[in-house]
mmCIF entry with sequence, helices, sheets and N, C-alpha, C, O atoms, coordinates in Angstrom:
data_MODEL
# 
_entry.id   MODEL 
# 
_entity.id                         1 
_entity.type                       polymer 
_entity.pdbx_number_of_molecules   1 
# 
_entity_poly.entity_id                      1 
_entity_poly.type                           'polypeptide(L)' 
_entity_poly.nstd_linkage                   no 
_entity_poly.nstd_monomer                   no 
_entity_poly.pdbx_seq_one_letter_code       
;(UNK)(UNK)(UNK)(UNK)(UNK)(UNK)(UNK)(UNK)(UNK)(UNK)(UNK)(UNK)(UNK)(UNK)(UNK)(UNK)
(UNK)(UNK)(UNK)(UNK)(UNK)
;
_entity_poly.pdbx_seq_one_letter_code_can   XXXXXXXXXXXXXXXXXXXXX 
_entity_poly.pdbx_strand_id                 A 
# 
loop_
_entity_poly_seq.entity_id 
_entity_poly_seq.num 
_entity_poly_seq.mon_id 
_entity_poly_seq.hetero 
1 1  UNK n 
1 2  UNK n 
1 3  UNK n 
1 4  UNK n 
1 5  UNK n 
1 6  UNK n 
1 7  UNK n 
1 8  UNK n 
1 9  UNK n 
1 10 UNK n 
1 11 UNK n 
1 12 UNK n 
1 13 UNK n 
1 14 UNK n 
1 15 UNK n 
1 16 UNK n 
1 17 UNK n 
1 18 UNK n 
1 19 UNK n 
1 20 UNK n 
1 21 UNK n 
# 
_struct_asym.id          A 
_struct_asym.entity_id   1 
# 
loop_
_struct_conf.conf_type_id 
_struct_conf.id 
_struct_conf.pdbx_PDB_helix_id 
_struct_conf.beg_label_comp_id 
_struct_conf.beg_label_asym_id 
_struct_conf.beg_label_seq_id 
_struct_conf.pdbx_beg_PDB_ins_code 
_struct_conf.end_label_comp_id 
_struct_conf.end_label_asym_id 
_struct_conf.end_label_seq_id 
_struct_conf.pdbx_end_PDB_ins_code 
_struct_conf.beg_auth_comp_id 
_struct_conf.beg_auth_asym_id 
_struct_conf.beg_auth_seq_id 
_struct_conf.end_auth_comp_id 
_struct_conf.end_auth_asym_id 
_struct_conf.end_auth_seq_id 
_struct_conf.pdbx_PDB_helix_class 
_struct_conf.details 
_struct_conf.pdbx_PDB_helix_length 
HELX_P HELX_P1 AA1 UNK A 8  ? UNK A 16 ? UNK A 8  UNK A 16 1 ? 9 
HELX_P HELX_P2 AA2 UNK A 18 ? UNK A 20 ? UNK A 18 UNK A 20 5 ? 3 
# 
_struct_conf_type.id          HELX_P 
_struct_conf_type.criteria    ? 
_struct_conf_type.reference   ? 
# 
loop_
_atom_site.group_PDB 
_atom_site.id 
_atom_site.type_symbol 
_atom_site.label_atom_id 
_atom_site.label_alt_id 
_atom_site.label_comp_id 
_atom_site.label_asym_id 
_atom_site.label_entity_id 
_atom_site.label_seq_id 
_atom_site.pdbx_PDB_ins_code 
_atom_site.Cartn_x 
_atom_site.Cartn_y 
_atom_site.Cartn_z 
_atom_site.occupancy 
_atom_site.B_iso_or_equiv 
_atom_site.pdbx_formal_charge 
_atom_site.auth_seq_id 
_atom_site.auth_comp_id 
_atom_site.auth_asym_id 
_atom_site.auth_atom_id 
_atom_site.pdbx_PDB_model_num 
ATOM 1  N N  . UNK A 1 1  ? 76.528 76.156 0.765   1.00 0.00 ? 1  UNK A N  1 
ATOM 2  C CA . UNK A 1 1  ? 77.743 75.416 0.744   1.00 0.00 ? 1  UNK A CA 1 
ATOM 3  C C  . UNK A 1 1  ? 77.923 74.742 2.177   1.00 0.00 ? 1  UNK A C  1 
ATOM 4  O O  . UNK A 1 1  ? 77.443 75.242 3.194   1.00 0.00 ? 1  UNK A O  1 
ATOM 5  N N  . UNK A 1 2  ? 78.635 73.603 2.161   1.00 0.00 ? 2  UNK A N  1 
ATOM 6  C CA . UNK A 1 2  ? 78.940 72.799 3.340   1.00 0.00 ? 2  UNK A CA 1 
ATOM 7  C C  . UNK A 1 2  ? 79.901 73.590 4.246   1.00 0.00 ? 2  UNK A C  1 
ATOM 8  O O  . UNK A 1 2  ? 79.851 73.483 5.471   1.00 0.00 ? 2  UNK A O  1 
ATOM 9  N N  . UNK A 1 3  ? 80.746 74.358 3.630   1.00 0.00 ? 3  UNK A N  1 
ATOM 10 C CA . UNK A 1 3  ? 81.661 75.175 4.613   1.00 0.00 ? 3  UNK A CA 1 
ATOM 11 C C  . UNK A 1 3  ? 82.821 74.284 5.060   1.00 0.00 ? 3  UNK A C  1 
ATOM 12 O O  . UNK A 1 3  ? 83.441 74.595 6.077   1.00 0.00 ? 3  UNK A O  1 
ATOM 13 N N  . UNK A 1 4  ? 83.155 73.175 4.348   1.00 0.00 ? 4  UNK A N  1 
ATOM 14 C CA . UNK A 1 4  ? 84.121 72.277 4.820   1.00 0.00 ? 4  UNK A CA 1 
ATOM 15 C C  . UNK A 1 4  ? 85.402 72.647 4.147   1.00 0.00 ? 4  UNK A C  1 
ATOM 16 O O  . UNK A 1 4  ? 86.242 71.751 4.067   1.00 0.00 ? 4  UNK A O  1 
ATOM 17 N N  . UNK A 1 5  ? 85.680 73.772 3.671   1.00 0.00 ? 5  UNK A N  1 
ATOM 18 C CA . UNK A 1 5  ? 86.926 74.186 2.976   1.00 0.00 ? 5  UNK A CA 1 
ATOM 19 C C  . UNK A 1 5  ? 86.880 73.813 1.496   1.00 0.00 ? 5  UNK A C  1 
ATOM 20 O O  . UNK A 1 5  ? 87.868 73.993 0.784   1.00 0.00 ? 5  UNK A O  1 
ATOM 21 N N  . UNK A 1 6  ? 85.797 73.320 1.049   1.00 0.00 ? 6  UNK A N  1 
ATOM 22 C CA . UNK A 1 6  ? 85.688 73.000 -0.445  1.00 0.00 ? 6  UNK A CA 1 
ATOM 23 C C  . UNK A 1 6  ? 85.335 74.224 -1.291  1.00 0.00 ? 6  UNK A C  1 
ATOM 24 O O  . UNK A 1 6  ? 84.830 75.230 -0.793  1.00 0.00 ? 6  UNK A O  1 
ATOM 25 N N  . UNK A 1 7  ? 85.624 74.096 -2.610  1.00 0.00 ? 7  UNK A N  1 
ATOM 26 C CA . UNK A 1 7  ? 85.234 75.273 -3.491  1.00 0.00 ? 7  UNK A CA 1 
ATOM 27 C C  . UNK A 1 7  ? 83.781 75.038 -3.754  1.00 0.00 ? 7  UNK A C  1 
ATOM 28 O O  . UNK A 1 7  ? 83.184 74.017 -3.411  1.00 0.00 ? 7  UNK A O  1 
ATOM 29 N N  . UNK A 1 8  ? 83.225 76.105 -4.419  1.00 0.00 ? 8  UNK A N  1 
ATOM 30 C CA . UNK A 1 8  ? 81.782 76.072 -4.701  1.00 0.00 ? 8  UNK A CA 1 
ATOM 31 C C  . UNK A 1 8  ? 81.472 74.891 -5.503  1.00 0.00 ? 8  UNK A C  1 
ATOM 32 O O  . UNK A 1 8  ? 80.433 74.271 -5.275  1.00 0.00 ? 8  UNK A O  1 
ATOM 33 N N  . UNK A 1 9  ? 82.380 74.477 -6.536  1.00 0.00 ? 9  UNK A N  1 
ATOM 34 C CA . UNK A 1 9  ? 82.155 73.384 -7.469  1.00 0.00 ? 9  UNK A CA 1 
ATOM 35 C C  . UNK A 1 9  ? 82.210 72.016 -6.695  1.00 0.00 ? 9  UNK A C  1 
ATOM 36 O O  . UNK A 1 9  ? 81.360 71.142 -6.867  1.00 0.00 ? 9  UNK A O  1 
ATOM 37 N N  . UNK A 1 10 ? 83.206 71.901 -5.882  1.00 0.00 ? 10 UNK A N  1 
ATOM 38 C CA . UNK A 1 10 ? 83.393 70.687 -5.083  1.00 0.00 ? 10 UNK A CA 1 
ATOM 39 C C  . UNK A 1 10 ? 82.152 70.400 -4.258  1.00 0.00 ? 10 UNK A C  1 
ATOM 40 O O  . UNK A 1 10 ? 81.665 69.275 -4.146  1.00 0.00 ? 10 UNK A O  1 
ATOM 41 N N  . UNK A 1 11 ? 81.666 71.518 -3.677  1.00 0.00 ? 11 UNK A N  1 
ATOM 42 C CA . UNK A 1 11 ? 80.504 71.441 -2.801  1.00 0.00 ? 11 UNK A CA 1 
ATOM 43 C C  . UNK A 1 11 ? 79.343 71.040 -3.536  1.00 0.00 ? 11 UNK A C  1 
ATOM 44 O O  . UNK A 1 11 ? 78.548 70.218 -3.078  1.00 0.00 ? 11 UNK A O  1 
ATOM 45 N N  . UNK A 1 12 ? 79.197 71.642 -4.777  1.00 0.00 ? 12 UNK A N  1 
ATOM 46 C CA . UNK A 1 12 ? 78.005 71.337 -5.650  1.00 0.00 ? 12 UNK A CA 1 
ATOM 47 C C  . UNK A 1 12 ? 78.141 69.832 -6.001  1.00 0.00 ? 12 UNK A C  1 
ATOM 48 O O  . UNK A 1 12 ? 77.135 69.122 -5.996  1.00 0.00 ? 12 UNK A O  1 
ATOM 49 N N  . UNK A 1 13 ? 79.283 69.365 -6.285  1.00 0.00 ? 13 UNK A N  1 
ATOM 50 C CA . UNK A 1 13 ? 79.383 67.946 -6.800  1.00 0.00 ? 13 UNK A CA 1 
ATOM 51 C C  . UNK A 1 13 ? 78.970 66.987 -5.681  1.00 0.00 ? 13 UNK A C  1 
ATOM 52 O O  . UNK A 1 13 ? 78.333 65.964 -5.933  1.00 0.00 ? 13 UNK A O  1 
ATOM 53 N N  . UNK A 1 14 ? 79.360 67.347 -4.380  1.00 0.00 ? 14 UNK A N  1 
ATOM 54 C CA . UNK A 1 14 ? 78.994 66.533 -3.297  1.00 0.00 ? 14 UNK A CA 1 
ATOM 55 C C  . UNK A 1 14 ? 77.449 66.555 -3.101  1.00 0.00 ? 14 UNK A C  1 
ATOM 56 O O  . UNK A 1 14 ? 76.809 65.546 -2.802  1.00 0.00 ? 14 UNK A O  1 
ATOM 57 N N  . UNK A 1 15 ? 76.905 67.778 -3.293  1.00 0.00 ? 15 UNK A N  1 
ATOM 58 C CA . UNK A 1 15 ? 75.464 67.891 -2.987  1.00 0.00 ? 15 UNK A CA 1 
ATOM 59 C C  . UNK A 1 15 ? 74.635 67.211 -4.037  1.00 0.00 ? 15 UNK A C  1 
ATOM 60 O O  . UNK A 1 15 ? 73.605 66.618 -3.717  1.00 0.00 ? 15 UNK A O  1 
ATOM 61 N N  . UNK A 1 16 ? 75.098 67.283 -5.430  1.00 0.00 ? 16 UNK A N  1 
ATOM 62 C CA . UNK A 1 16 ? 74.238 66.639 -6.474  1.00 0.00 ? 16 UNK A CA 1 
ATOM 63 C C  . UNK A 1 16 ? 74.607 65.302 -6.740  1.00 0.00 ? 16 UNK A C  1 
ATOM 64 O O  . UNK A 1 16 ? 73.754 64.578 -7.253  1.00 0.00 ? 16 UNK A O  1 
ATOM 65 N N  . UNK A 1 17 ? 75.805 64.811 -6.467  1.00 0.00 ? 17 UNK A N  1 
ATOM 66 C CA . UNK A 1 17 ? 76.219 63.576 -6.773  1.00 0.00 ? 17 UNK A CA 1 
ATOM 67 C C  . UNK A 1 17 ? 76.939 63.488 -8.070  1.00 0.00 ? 17 UNK A C  1 
ATOM 68 O O  . UNK A 1 17 ? 77.163 64.551 -8.650  1.00 0.00 ? 17 UNK A O  1 
ATOM 69 N N  . UNK A 1 18 ? 77.327 62.391 -8.600  1.00 0.00 ? 18 UNK A N  1 
ATOM 70 C CA . UNK A 1 18 ? 78.050 62.106 -9.844  1.00 0.00 ? 18 UNK A CA 1 
ATOM 71 C C  . UNK A 1 18 ? 77.383 62.557 -11.045 1.00 0.00 ? 18 UNK A C  1 
ATOM 72 O O  . UNK A 1 18 ? 78.002 62.675 -12.103 1.00 0.00 ? 18 UNK A O  1 
ATOM 73 N N  . UNK A 1 19 ? 76.169 62.812 -10.935 1.00 0.00 ? 19 UNK A N  1 
ATOM 74 C CA . UNK A 1 19 ? 75.397 63.256 -12.202 1.00 0.00 ? 19 UNK A CA 1 
ATOM 75 C C  . UNK A 1 19 ? 75.666 64.767 -12.372 1.00 0.00 ? 19 UNK A C  1 
ATOM 76 O O  . UNK A 1 19 ? 75.219 65.358 -13.355 1.00 0.00 ? 19 UNK A O  1 
ATOM 77 N N  . UNK A 1 20 ? 76.352 65.365 -11.477 1.00 0.00 ? 20 UNK A N  1 
ATOM 78 C CA . UNK A 1 20 ? 76.564 66.897 -11.602 1.00 0.00 ? 20 UNK A CA 1 
ATOM 79 C C  . UNK A 1 20 ? 77.948 67.213 -12.209 1.00 0.00 ? 20 UNK A C  1 
ATOM 80 O O  . UNK A 1 20 ? 78.504 68.283 -11.967 1.00 0.00 ? 20 UNK A O  1 
ATOM 81 N N  . UNK A 1 21 ? 78.472 66.309 -12.967 1.00 0.00 ? 21 UNK A N  1 
ATOM 82 C CA . UNK A 1 21 ? 79.783 66.476 -13.544 1.00 0.00 ? 21 UNK A CA 1 
ATOM 83 C C  . UNK A 1 21 ? 79.656 67.567 -14.630 1.00 0.00 ? 21 UNK A C  1 
ATOM 84 O O  . UNK A 1 21 ? 80.643 67.906 -15.284 1.00 0.00 ? 21 UNK A O  1 
# 
């Protein structure tokens, strides 16, 4: 995780991109 205060899901979305919906 990026550790920017995001949840695991938000972090995953940022990491995978819009295809990770």
